[in-house]
N, CA and C of each residue as an Amber inpcrd file, in Angstrom:
protein
   306
  64.6770000 173.3880000 -40.0640000  64.6540000 171.8280000 -39.3750000
  65.6290000 171.3930000 -40.0100000  65.7400000 170.8290000 -38.4440000
  66.9140000 169.6250000 -38.6800000  66.5940000 168.4470000 -38.1090000
  67.2070000 167.6010000 -39.2910000  67.0900000 166.4280000 -39.0590000
  68.1180000 165.6500000 -38.7900000  68.4660000 164.3010000 -38.2820000
  70.1190000 163.2230000 -37.6100000  70.8920000 163.6490000 -39.3270000
  71.6610000 163.7320000 -38.7190000  72.8290000 163.5200000 -39.7940000
  72.8510000 162.1940000 -41.0360000  72.3620000 161.2100000 -39.5520000
  72.3940000 159.7580000 -40.6870000  71.2490000 159.5590000 -41.2780000
  70.3170000 160.5600000 -40.9910000  68.7890000 160.0930000 -41.6490000
  69.0370000 159.5360000 -43.6970000  68.4180000 158.1530000 -44.1700000
  68.4770000 158.2680000 -45.4400000  66.7330000 159.0460000 -45.7240000
  65.8390000 159.4890000 -45.2320000  64.9480000 160.0710000 -46.0810000
  65.0220000 161.2690000 -45.1030000  65.7090000 162.3110000 -45.2830000
  64.9960000 163.3380000 -45.1520000  63.9830000 164.2230000 -46.2590000
  64.1640000 163.7510000 -47.6340000  62.7750000 164.2270000 -47.6040000
  61.2450000 163.8090000 -47.2090000  61.5980000 162.6120000 -46.8940000
  60.0860000 162.7690000 -46.1210000  59.8300000 163.1030000 -44.7160000
  61.1430000 163.1620000 -44.3130000  61.1260000 163.7920000 -43.2140000
  60.5170000 165.4690000 -42.2240000  61.4320000 166.2020000 -43.7680000
  60.9260000 167.3480000 -44.3410000  59.9130000 167.2910000 -45.1460000
  58.6130000 166.5280000 -45.5260000  57.4070000 166.4940000 -45.9990000
  57.1480000 166.1650000 -44.2050000  56.7210000 165.5070000 -43.8710000
  56.0800000 165.5380000 -42.8680000  56.3680000 166.6410000 -41.5290000
  57.1890000 166.8040000 -41.6650000  57.2600000 168.7580000 -40.5410000
  56.5530000 169.9140000 -41.2680000  56.0980000 169.2100000 -42.8820000
  55.2980000 170.5330000 -43.4490000  54.0440000 170.4740000 -42.6650000
  53.9140000 169.0330000 -43.2790000  52.3900000 168.5020000 -42.8460000
  52.1240000 168.6870000 -41.2230000  52.6430000 168.8580000 -40.8270000
  52.4370000 168.2720000 -39.3470000  51.5300000 169.5770000 -38.9310000
  52.4300000 170.9430000 -39.9830000  51.9390000 172.4800000 -39.3260000
  50.5250000 172.6630000 -40.6170000  49.7700000 171.3630000 -41.1080000
  48.1380000 171.9230000 -41.3670000  47.4380000 171.2010000 -40.8950000
  46.1650000 171.9030000 -41.3110000  45.4040000 170.9250000 -40.9090000
  44.9880000 169.9330000 -41.8800000  45.0700000 169.7410000 -43.2670000
  44.5460000 168.7750000 -44.3310000  45.4920000 169.0560000 -44.9990000
  45.6630000 167.4700000 -45.9220000  46.3760000 167.9830000 -46.9750000
  45.7080000 166.1360000 -47.8400000  45.6730000 166.7490000 -48.9390000
  44.5430000 165.4230000 -50.3800000  46.0650000 165.2450000 -50.9920000
  45.7770000 163.5250000 -51.6650000  46.9840000 163.3630000 -52.9410000
  46.9470000 163.5410000 -53.9380000  48.0410000 163.6340000 -54.7220000
  47.9590000 164.3240000 -55.9050000  48.6580000 163.6390000 -56.8010000
  47.8040000 163.1430000 -58.0990000  48.1740000 161.9630000 -59.1340000
  48.8400000 162.0960000 -59.7000000  49.2710000 163.8870000 -60.1060000
  50.3180000 163.6710000 -60.9540000  51.7060000 163.9540000 -59.9550000
  52.9960000 163.2870000 -60.7550000  53.9800000 163.7660000 -60.4760000
  54.8020000 165.5030000 -60.2900000  54.4120000 165.8410000 -58.7650000
  55.5760000 166.6840000 -58.8750000  56.4460000 167.3670000 -59.5800000
  57.3090000 166.3150000 -58.9400000  58.8580000 166.4580000 -59.1710000
  59.1190000 165.1260000 -59.8000000  60.5110000 165.9230000 -60.2190000
  61.2430000 164.1970000 -61.0630000  62.7240000 163.8670000 -59.6360000
  62.6830000 162.6770000 -59.9840000  63.5150000 161.5370000 -58.7360000
  64.6070000 161.3550000 -59.5480000  65.6380000 161.7090000 -59.5930000
  66.5070000 160.6430000 -60.4330000  67.3530000 159.7870000 -59.4140000
  66.9900000 158.4390000 -60.4270000  67.9560000 157.3810000 -59.9830000
  68.9090000 156.8180000 -60.0390000  69.3700000 156.1910000 -59.3400000
  70.6540000 155.0430000 -59.1890000  70.5540000 153.5750000 -58.5990000
  71.2230000 152.9460000 -58.7790000  71.5430000 151.6200000 -58.7640000
  72.1860000 152.0590000 -57.1940000  71.2510000 151.6180000 -55.4010000
  72.1590000 151.8420000 -54.7210000  70.9110000 152.8790000 -53.8620000
  70.6380000 153.9470000 -54.3740000  69.7900000 155.3260000 -54.2710000
  68.3850000 154.6930000 -53.2330000  67.6850000 155.1870000 -52.5130000
  67.1290000 154.6760000 -51.9200000  65.7780000 154.8640000 -52.8630000
  65.6810000 156.3060000 -53.7200000  64.5180000 155.7540000 -54.3950000
  64.5870000 154.9000000 -55.9810000  65.6090000 154.0650000 -56.1910000
  65.0470000 152.7930000 -56.7580000  64.3590000 151.7650000 -55.9660000
  64.4470000 151.4230000 -54.7230000  63.5710000 150.9080000 -53.9090000
  62.0140000 151.2580000 -53.2940000  61.0950000 149.9220000 -53.9500000
  60.0400000 150.2430000 -53.1210000  59.9660000 150.2150000 -51.6210000
  60.7420000 148.9140000 -51.3470000  60.5470000 148.4850000 -50.7410000
  61.7920000 149.0760000 -49.0230000  63.2020000 149.9050000 -49.9160000
  63.7890000 150.1280000 -48.9560000  63.6160000 151.2570000 -48.3360000
  62.6530000 152.6890000 -49.8250000  61.7420000 153.3340000 -48.8610000
  61.1230000 153.0640000 -48.0090000  60.1710000 151.9750000 -48.4730000
  59.0900000 151.3920000 -46.9300000  60.0400000 151.5990000 -45.6230000
  61.0010000 150.6770000 -45.8480000  62.0990000 149.8510000 -44.2070000
  62.4860000 151.7590000 -43.9510000  63.0690000 152.9210000 -44.8810000
  63.5600000 153.9130000 -44.4580000  62.3920000 155.0160000 -43.6010000
  61.2120000 154.6970000 -44.0960000  60.0410000 155.6480000 -43.5960000
  59.8620000 155.1970000 -41.8810000  59.6340000 153.6880000 -41.9890000
  59.7860000 152.6880000 -40.7670000  60.3940000 153.4050000 -39.7050000
  61.3880000 153.0270000 -40.2420000  62.9190000 153.2320000 -39.0120000
  62.3670000 154.9020000 -38.4990000  62.2300000 155.4830000 -40.2450000
  62.2060000 157.3500000 -39.6060000  60.9360000 157.8750000 -37.6350000
  59.5600000 156.7920000 -38.9430000  58.2690000 157.3900000 -37.8750000
  59.2610000 156.5690000 -36.3400000  59.2640000 155.0260000 -36.3190000
  59.3450000 154.2870000 -34.7700000  60.9440000 154.9110000 -34.5050000
  62.0650000 155.4140000 -34.8300000  63.4480000 156.1240000 -34.3010000
  63.2060000 157.2060000 -33.9160000  63.0420000 158.2770000 -34.7860000
  63.3740000 159.3980000 -35.5070000  61.8220000 160.5400000 -34.6580000
  60.6430000 159.7050000 -34.9560000  59.6660000 160.3350000 -34.0870000
  58.8480000 159.8210000 -33.9270000  59.5010000 158.2460000 -32.6530000
  58.8490000 158.0270000 -31.4970000  57.2860000 157.1710000 -31.1980000
  57.2230000 157.1420000 -33.3490000  55.7840000 157.0540000 -33.1210000
  55.5680000 155.4730000 -32.8410000  54.5410000 154.6320000 -31.3230000
  54.1700000 153.5260000 -31.3240000  53.6990000 152.6550000 -32.1280000
  54.2900000 151.8070000 -31.7820000  54.0360000 150.8550000 -33.2400000
  52.3490000 150.4770000 -33.2530000  51.0730000 150.5730000 -33.5120000
  50.2310000 150.3830000 -33.0990000  50.2180000 152.2900000 -35.0040000
  50.4760000 152.9760000 -34.0110000  50.6410000 154.3340000 -34.9980000
  51.3640000 154.0660000 -36.7690000  52.5960000 153.4460000 -36.2030000
  53.1350000 152.9750000 -37.0930000  52.6980000 152.0780000 -38.0200000
  52.1270000 151.1540000 -37.5140000  51.4240000 150.0910000 -38.7080000
  49.8100000 150.9430000 -39.5950000  49.6610000 152.0580000 -39.0310000
  48.4110000 152.2130000 -39.8180000  48.6640000 153.0580000 -40.4340000
  50.0110000 154.0640000 -40.2400000  50.4530000 155.0040000 -40.7350000
  50.7530000 154.6300000 -42.0910000  52.0980000 153.1840000 -41.9680000
  52.4940000 151.9590000 -43.2810000  51.3230000 151.9810000 -44.3420000
  50.0900000 151.5010000 -43.5490000  49.2100000 151.1230000 -43.9400000
  48.6820000 151.9890000 -44.9950000  48.6550000 153.4040000 -44.2750000
  47.7650000 154.4850000 -45.3350000  48.7860000 154.8000000 -46.8730000
  50.6490000 154.9320000 -46.2900000  51.0830000 155.2070000 -47.3610000
  51.3830000 153.9020000 -48.2840000  51.0060000 152.4620000 -48.1480000
  51.0260000 151.3690000 -49.2010000  49.3020000 151.6600000 -50.0500000
  48.4370000 152.1910000 -49.5920000  47.8510000 152.7520000 -49.7640000
  47.4200000 153.5100000 -51.0680000  47.9630000 154.5170000 -50.6940000
  48.4260000 155.9150000 -51.0800000  49.4040000 155.6160000 -52.4950000
  50.2040000 154.9470000 -52.0710000  51.2120000 154.4440000 -53.1400000
  50.9640000 153.5670000 -54.4730000  49.5710000 152.5520000 -53.8910000
  48.8280000 152.2150000 -54.6260000  47.4080000 152.6870000 -55.5380000
  47.2250000 153.4600000 -55.2200000  46.6710000 154.3540000 -56.1450000
  47.0890000 155.5670000 -56.7070000  48.6480000 155.8200000 -56.7320000
  49.4180000 156.2950000 -56.8690000  49.3330000 156.1160000 -58.7890000
  50.2240000 154.3640000 -57.9010000  50.4780000 154.1990000 -59.1460000
  49.0860000 152.9420000 -60.0390000  47.9810000 152.8470000 -59.9410000
  47.0900000 152.9600000 -60.3710000  46.6510000 154.2690000 -61.3190000
  46.5690000 154.6850000 -60.6920000  46.5180000 156.1060000 -62.0490000
  46.9980000 156.6380000 -62.6430000  48.4030000 156.2450000 -62.7000000
  49.5130000 156.5160000 -63.8870000  49.0580000 155.1720000 -64.8900000
  48.7980000 154.2350000 -64.3170000  48.7620000 152.5150000 -65.2690000
  47.5200000 153.4010000 -66.0210000  46.6150000 153.7470000 -65.8700000
  45.7920000 154.3480000 -66.4610000  44.9770000 154.7070000 -66.9590000
  46.6920000 156.0200000 -66.7420000  46.2800000 157.0640000 -67.6980000
  47.0610000 156.7150000 -68.6080000  48.5880000 155.2400000 -68.8110000
  49.2560000 155.9240000 -69.3100000  49.0540000 154.1600000 -70.0670000
  48.3630000 153.2860000 -69.8920000  48.2960000 152.1200000 -70.4920000
  49.5020000 151.0950000 -70.3090000  50.4370000 151.4630000 -69.1240000
  51.4120000 151.1740000 -68.5570000  52.1200000 151.2540000 -67.0610000
  52.3680000 150.3180000 -66.9440000  53.5260000 150.9620000 -64.9200000
  54.4700000 152.3790000 -65.2000000  53.9730000 153.0900000 -64.8990000
  55.3800000 154.0260000 -64.9890000  56.3400000 153.1670000 -64.0290000
  56.5110000 152.7720000 -63.1320000  57.6270000 152.5000000 -62.3650000
  58.2440000 151.8280000 -63.5310000  58.0880000 150.6320000 -64.6650000
  58.4970000 150.6640000 -65.4680000  59.5380000 150.4660000 -66.9090000
  58.8680000 152.3700000 -66.8520000  59.4420000 153.5500000 -68.4790000
  60.2000000 153.9760000 -67.1940000  59.9100000 154.4190000 -65.9780000
  61.6110000 155.5410000 -64.8000000  62.3550000 154.2640000 -64.9180000
  62.6840000 153.0310000 -65.2270000  63.4530000 152.1200000 -65.2220000
  64.0590000 152.1030000 -66.6530000  63.5460000 152.7620000 -67.5290000
  64.5780000 152.4120000 -68.8910000  64.8280000 153.9120000 -69.2850000
  64.4310000 155.2120000 -68.8460000  65.4220000 156.9370000 -68.4390000
  66.5710000 157.4560000 -67.7030000  66.7960000 156.1690000 -67.9990000
  68.1310000 156.4640000 -67.3080000  69.5970000 157.1000000 -68.7170000
């Protein structure tokens, strides 16, 4: 698979390409990987991640406005569900914990 060189969300593009080849997928509440975060990288800010996803959908996939809004609302709901599950399990936000693991 080839991705634009200037793209900052290559992992997101990879998962979109993989998921476009299957009929169904489910949300997995557990973290399957660990991401190294540092100030300035895209993983350190959920808002920047969302902006990069929006940019990818609109510029690279050429998704229309309504489809992009629908997709982003699904992304926000899934992200909220993931953190709600982690919060219930851990009794605290895993986002707060991640910032202390440097």
